[in-house]
C-alpha positions as a printed Julia matrix, in Angstrom:
293×3 Matrix{Float64}:
 -69.42   -4.62   -53.32
 -68.6    -1.6    -55.38
 -67.5    -1.81   -59.13
 -64.91    0.49   -60.2
 -65.21    1.33   -63.6
 -61.45    2.68   -65.21
 -60.41    4.74   -67.97
 -57.88    7.51   -69.15
 -58.07   10.55   -70.58
 -54.93   12.0    -72.82
 -52.04    9.51   -73.43
 -49.4     9.78   -70.96
 -46.56    9.92   -73.18
 -45.8    13.72   -74.05
 -48.03   14.81   -76.83
 -50.26   17.78   -77.88
 -52.32   17.38   -74.79
 -50.45   18.49   -71.07
 -51.8    16.67   -68.67
 -52.61   12.64   -68.4
 -56.14   11.53   -66.31
 -56.71    8.27   -65.1
 -60.03    8.53   -63.97
 -62.01    5.76   -62.0
 -66.39    5.74   -61.45
 -67.83    3.4    -58.44
 -71.08    2.3    -57.79
 -72.66   -0.07   -55.49
 -73.43   -3.28   -57.38
 -76.55   -3.46   -56.35
 -77.54    0.24   -58.2
 -76.14   -1.22   -61.07
 -79.44   -1.9    -63.41
 -80.67    1.05   -62.0
 -77.61    3.47   -63.48
 -77.61    1.58   -66.49
 -81.41    2.14   -67.43
 -80.73    5.97   -66.68
 -77.92    6.16   -69.3
 -80.03    3.81   -71.74
 -82.98    6.39   -71.3
 -80.77    9.37   -72.65
 -79.32    7.26   -75.14
 -82.48    6.99   -76.28
 -83.33   10.43   -76.69
 -80.75   11.14   -78.87
 -80.61    8.31   -81.22
 -77.63    6.22   -79.54
 -78.91    3.35   -78.19
 -76.28    1.15   -79.87
 -73.57    4.09   -79.94
 -70.83    4.19   -77.71
 -70.57    7.43   -75.15
 -66.99    8.91   -76.3
 -66.98   12.56   -74.8
 -63.89   13.37   -76.95
 -65.34   12.8    -80.29
 -68.88   14.29   -79.16
 -67.66   17.35   -78.13
 -65.48   18.13   -81.68
 -66.87   20.33   -84.11
 -67.84   18.32   -87.45
 -67.42   20.66   -90.59
 -69.65   18.82   -92.65
 -72.86   19.6    -90.75
 -71.97   23.47   -91.3
 -71.76   22.7    -94.63
 -75.64   21.94   -94.71
 -78.12   24.43   -95.11
 -80.49   23.88   -92.58
 -78.65   21.44   -90.37
 -80.75   21.74   -87.71
 -84.06   22.29   -88.63
 -83.62   18.63   -90.64
 -85.02   15.53   -89.58
 -82.23   12.99   -87.87
 -82.11   10.88   -90.87
 -81.66   13.46   -93.53
 -78.83   15.16   -91.52
 -77.06   11.98   -91.22
 -77.49   11.64   -95.39
 -76.58   14.46   -96.02
 -73.54   14.2    -93.97
 -72.35   10.98   -95.09
 -72.69   12.53   -98.82
 -70.08   15.19   -97.87
 -67.89   12.35   -96.22
 -67.92    9.92   -98.98
 -67.1    12.91  -101.4
 -64.25   13.9    -98.87
 -62.95   10.46   -99.25
 -63.26   10.08  -103.05
 -60.88   13.5   -103.4
 -58.25   12.25  -100.63
 -55.22   10.28  -101.23
 -52.74    8.49   -99.09
 -52.15    9.66   -95.45
 -54.86   11.96   -95.89
 -57.49    9.54   -96.88
 -56.57    7.31   -93.95
 -56.81   10.18   -91.3
 -60.15   11.02   -92.81
 -61.59    7.84   -92.52
 -60.27    7.28   -88.77
 -62.2    10.3    -88.31
 -65.01    9.22   -89.58
 -65.39    5.86   -88.63
 -64.81    7.49   -84.98
 -67.77   10.08   -85.0
 -70.39    8.29   -87.36
 -72.76    7.01   -84.41
 -73.13   11.24   -83.5
 -73.52   12.8    -86.86
 -77.25   12.68   -86.97
 -77.11   15.14   -83.66
 -75.66   19.08   -83.97
 -73.03   19.84   -81.6
 -75.04   21.34   -79.26
 -77.0    18.43   -78.67
 -73.93   16.37   -78.59
 -72.97   18.44   -75.68
 -76.14   17.72   -73.99
 -76.22   14.31   -74.0
 -72.75   14.77   -72.35
 -74.65   17.17   -69.49
 -77.35   15.05   -69.18
 -74.69   12.16   -68.53
 -72.61   14.22   -66.22
 -75.91   15.44   -64.11
 -76.93   11.3    -63.61
 -73.01   10.74   -61.9
 -73.17   14.51   -60.24
 -76.37   13.62   -58.81
 -76.06    9.77   -57.97
 -75.65    9.89   -53.8
 -73.65    6.42   -53.97
 -71.48    6.97   -56.57
 -67.87    7.79   -55.21
 -65.16    9.0    -58.24
 -61.62    8.63   -57.91
 -59.59   10.78   -60.73
 -55.24   11.27   -60.74
 -54.33   14.09   -63.06
 -50.48   14.05   -64.13
 -49.31   17.49   -65.76
 -46.41   16.09   -67.73
 -44.61   19.14   -67.49
 -43.44   17.93   -63.94
 -43.82   14.21   -64.09
 -39.78   13.72   -64.3
 -39.93   12.63   -61.04
 -41.77    9.9    -62.01
 -39.33    8.82   -64.88
 -36.12    9.06   -62.98
 -38.32    6.76   -60.53
 -38.58    4.81   -63.65
 -42.27    5.04   -62.94
 -44.37    5.86   -66.1
 -47.14    8.65   -65.46
 -49.72    5.79   -66.44
 -48.37    3.26   -63.48
 -48.11    6.28   -61.27
 -51.58    7.16   -61.63
 -52.86    3.74   -61.37
 -51.02    3.24   -58.7
 -52.98    6.19   -56.82
 -56.21    5.62   -57.96
 -56.07    1.76   -56.56
 -54.8     3.19   -52.87
 -57.34    5.43   -53.28
 -60.48    3.06   -54.18
 -58.89    1.04   -51.18
 -59.39    3.78   -48.65
 -62.51    4.39   -49.89
 -63.4     0.98   -48.95
 -62.19    0.63   -45.72
 -63.34    4.09   -44.64
 -66.79    3.3    -45.52
 -67.0    -0.02   -44.55
 -66.17    1.13   -41.1
 -68.57    3.99   -41.46
 -71.27    1.57   -41.96
 -70.12   -1.08   -39.92
 -70.09   -3.67   -42.69
 -66.7    -4.65   -44.67
 -66.65   -3.71   -47.75
 -64.94   -5.28   -51.28
 -64.29   -3.71   -54.59
 -63.12   -4.76   -58.01
 -61.53   -3.13   -60.8
 -63.58   -3.46   -64.42
 -61.43   -1.55   -67.36
 -62.23   -0.56   -70.91
 -60.67   -3.86   -73.34
 -56.91   -3.01   -74.18
 -54.29   -6.2    -74.89
 -51.5    -4.16   -73.88
 -52.98   -2.35   -70.86
 -54.67   -5.75   -69.98
 -51.22   -7.45   -69.3
 -49.69   -4.28   -67.61
 -52.53   -3.65   -64.85
 -53.07   -7.15   -64.33
 -49.27   -7.28   -63.26
 -49.36   -4.25   -61.59
 -52.34   -5.57   -59.48
 -50.61   -8.98   -58.77
 -48.0    -7.24   -57.23
 -49.77   -4.69   -55.15
 -51.94   -8.15   -54.01
 -48.43   -9.53   -52.73
 -46.5    -6.54   -52.1
 -48.83   -3.77   -51.41
 -47.94   -0.16   -52.44
 -45.47    1.95   -51.14
 -48.39    3.53   -48.57
 -51.03    0.49   -47.94
 -51.59   -3.1    -48.86
 -54.62   -4.03   -50.87
 -56.87   -5.74   -48.38
 -60.15   -4.87   -49.95
 -60.01   -4.99   -54.12
 -60.66   -8.32   -55.13
 -58.39  -10.29   -57.74
 -57.11   -8.32   -60.92
 -58.74   -5.91   -63.34
 -61.46   -7.12   -65.34
 -61.26   -6.31   -68.81
 -64.57   -5.21   -71.23
 -65.88   -3.71   -74.51
 -66.43   -0.21   -73.42
 -68.7    -0.44   -76.68
 -71.06   -2.44   -75.04
 -70.43   -1.26   -71.28
 -72.28    1.78   -70.16
 -70.18    2.33   -67.18
 -67.15    2.61   -68.47
 -68.06    5.11   -71.17
 -69.52    7.38   -67.43
 -65.97    6.6    -66.55
 -64.92    7.89   -69.93
 -67.15   11.27   -69.22
 -65.23   11.29   -65.95
 -61.71   11.73   -67.2
 -62.41   13.76   -70.32
 -64.26   16.36   -68.14
 -61.25   16.5    -65.7
 -58.62   16.18   -67.92
 -60.56   19.81   -69.77
 -61.21   21.43   -66.41
 -56.94   21.22   -65.7
 -56.27   21.9    -69.31
 -58.15   24.13   -70.73
 -60.33   25.5    -67.57
 -63.78   24.09   -68.72
 -65.58   24.1    -66.32
 -69.4    22.98   -67.29
 -69.16   19.16   -67.15
 -66.5    19.11   -64.24
 -68.69   21.44   -62.0
 -71.77   19.12   -62.45
 -69.49   15.84   -61.36
 -67.06   17.71   -58.73
 -69.14   16.87   -55.75
 -69.0    12.92   -56.34
 -65.11   13.04   -55.75
 -64.69   11.05   -52.56
 -64.34   12.93   -49.55
 -63.59   12.88   -45.71
 -64.3    15.71   -43.41
 -60.77   17.66   -43.84
 -61.69   17.46   -47.63
 -61.23   16.27   -51.01
 -59.69   13.13   -50.89
 -60.45   11.27   -54.32
 -58.81   13.31   -57.07
 -55.27   15.04   -56.96
 -53.41   17.26   -59.26
 -49.6    16.21   -59.7
 -47.81   19.48   -60.89
 -45.95   22.15   -59.58
 -45.85   23.09   -56.07
 -47.31   25.9    -56.38
 -50.38   25.01   -58.29
 -53.57   26.97   -56.79
 -56.25   25.45   -58.99
 -59.96   24.31   -57.0
 -58.6    20.95   -56.67
 -54.96   21.86   -54.86
 -57.03   23.81   -52.87
 -59.88   21.77   -51.77
 -57.3    18.51   -51.27
 -56.99   17.62   -47.91
């Protein structure tokens, strides 16, 4: 049994990001505990035991840290105390929409303010190294360039529905091919961060796939509809978040630090990389488009 944890990066609608990425991280069920323990080790090292790893918020610069004299030399508790004091002052001086914006930002980054940006990036690097170095992990991703998604909307498919469908197919192909290679039938399960809106949409899509198949394949090896979990309590969804973030930043900004660490784990056949695809202009010459079978 393979457990495939799903997460998205960016938004499917036209917004400040050029790409929407839907990513999956699949692990053999019997290796779940060992991988989870490795994540716990990384979190403990950086004082993040009860904190969700959310790559986009961790990778940001926090302006308050730059206002604290000798921030890097302070103890973690003193760093947190200094940043919290500055944030409290900002909230007290803010009104209306600005206050709401600051409060939301501070809540999302509160768990990381005792770490410098270099330390937060190191957490992401060690997590990416864990993913890239675990030979039985398989990654899947559909990266949609929203500037070229008009064909999807004309066919009454959103970039989200398209990306989810493609990832389901890639996971189904992997289970089929891997099972044939080891002469053992394999099954898989999809696990997604809980979201009331997404839960209904993905459940309905998956039910249809089970009854009708997709445009390219029947679904024979993925059981049930997706299971939904709290990402704050589930380390594997947090790793899937890092995969999605690293993939989107590669396509949007050409950032390779995290992406290079995980790229080797995207599913492959002797013909090339099949676990990841870049949906964009036909003239794209990025690494993924070159390597895709």
